[in-house]
N, C-alpha and C positions, 0 to 999 in steps of 0.2 A: 504494500500500500504506500503510495507516494505521500509526501508531507502535505500536499494540497488536498489529496483525497481524505487524509486523516483529519485535516482541519475542517473540511466540509462536513464530515461525519460528526465531528465534535460540535460544530455549529448546530446541526440538526438536533442532536441530543440536548444541547443547551436550550434551544428554542422550545422543545417539547417540555423540558423541565420547568422553564419559566412560565409557559402557558398553563401548566398544571397548577403551579403555585398561585398565579394571578387569578385563575378561575376559582380558587378557594376563597380569595379575598374580595373579588369584584364581580359585578354582573358582566355577562358576556359582551353586551353592547357598549360597555364602558371601558373595555380594554382596547388600547390603541396599538398600532404597530410600533410606535416609539416606546410604549411601555414594555412590550415584549423584547425589543432590542436592548433597552436599558437593563431589564432583569436578566437577560441572557448574556450580556456583554458580547453581542454580535453586531451585525449591521443590517440595515433595512433590506439590502439586496438578498440577504440570506433567507428571509421569509419567502420571497418570490421564487428564489432558486430551489428551495427544498419543498415548499408546500403550494406554491402558486398564488396563495392569498392568505391574509390574516385569518379569515374565517376557516379556511381549510386547515390551518395550523391548530386553531382552537378546537375544531371538530375532531381532529386526530387525537388531541390531548384528552378530550371528553371520552372518545372511544376507548383509549387506553385505560382511563380510570374505570369505566364501566366493565371492561374485560377483567381487570384485577378484582373489582368488587364482585363480579359474577363468580369468579373463582373462589373468593372468600365465602360467599353465600353458599355455594355448592359444598365446600368443605364443611362448613358449619352445619348444613342440613344433613350431610352424611354422618357426621360425628354424633349428632343428636338423635338420629333416627333409630338406633339400635340395629337388631339383626334384620328387620323388615326394610324394604326399600321405602324411601320417603314418599309421602303422598303430595299431591299438588298443594293441599292445604298446609302441610308441614313446610313446604318450600316457601309458600307465600308468607307464612308467619315468620320464617327466618329472614325473608326480604324486609319485612317491616321492622324486625328487631335490629337490622343493620342499616336502616335507611339514613340515619344521621351521618354516617360516614360518606354517603354519596350525595347528600342534599345539595351542596353547591353545584356539583356537576349535573345533577338532574335539572336544576333550574336553568343552567346554561344550555342543556340539551333541548329543553322546551323552547327556549329562545332561538336556538339554531334550527329547530324544526320549522318555526314560523318564517325565518329568513330563507329557508330552502324552497319555499313556495315561489320565490322570485329568482332562484338560482339553480339551474339544472346541474351545475358542477357540485354544489353543496348537496343537492338531493341525491346525486349519484354517490357521493362520499358516504352519506348516511345510509343509503341502500346497501352499500358494500359492508358497512358496519353491521347492519342487521343480518346480512348473509353470513358473515363470520360468526356472529353470535349463534345463529341457527345451527351452523355446522358444529360449533363447539358443544352446544347443549345436546344436539343429536348424537355426537360421538360419546358423550357421557352416558346417554341413555342406552348405548349399545356396548358399553364396557363389558369385558369378561366378568362373569359372575352375576350380571344382571340378566333378566329374562330377555332372550334374544328377540328383537323385533327387526323387521325389514328396514333398510336404509331410508326408503321413502316415508314409511310410517314414522320412523324416528324423527325425521326432519319436520313432518307435519305436526307431530306432538311437540317438538321444540318450538314451532311457531305458536302453538296454542299456549304453551307455558310463557313465552315471551310476551304474548298479547295480554295474558292475565297479569303478569308483573307490571307491564306498562300501564294498564288500566288502574291497578291498585296504586301505583306511584303517582299517577295523575290525580286521582282522588285525594291522596295525601298532600300533594302540592296545592291543589285548589282550595281544599277545606280541611286542614289537618285536625280541626276540632271535631268534625263529624265523620271523617273517614274511618273505616274499620281499623281496629288495632289488632295486634297478634292475638290478644285474649278474645276479641270478638270472633276472629276466625276459628279459634279453638272451640268456642261455644257453638258456632254454626256447624262445625264438623260433627260435634257431639249430637246436635239436634238432627242433622241429616242421617246419622247412623241409626237413629231410632225409627 
């Protein structure tokens, strides 16, 4: 790897790290390219070179946060589920129990979704994120030791799980005081079992 290639790779990593930090502190629309450059100790040209736009950089940072958060939620669900595979209700309860760690990124993601209505590039980037998430969740559903399901069925089930999580998180974002809690979901599961 040449020195210039290493520098470019380092700039990319620094920009992503800065974007992740700034998204914890500020709203998506209030982060400027100059903020990202100052926080990353890079230059304005690096944003365009590595990501194409400030929004694409922020969306990639959000995607990375969600991927790490998803991994943490899956680990927590599996650890807490005992010998039986976790149910959707178990998974949703774990999502709610871990929501605070993703809250700033979820808020930014909602803003990014709104902006993507006017930007095919951002919409494509978000679609790619969903495809990666579907593939990751589907792969987890098909892990050895789990009941074997067909690849197409696993991907469809992954889409359903992601839709349920998205809906629950949107309710929590819009009206946290009235949105279901993990205890509410546990009670609903008990009621449904009778």
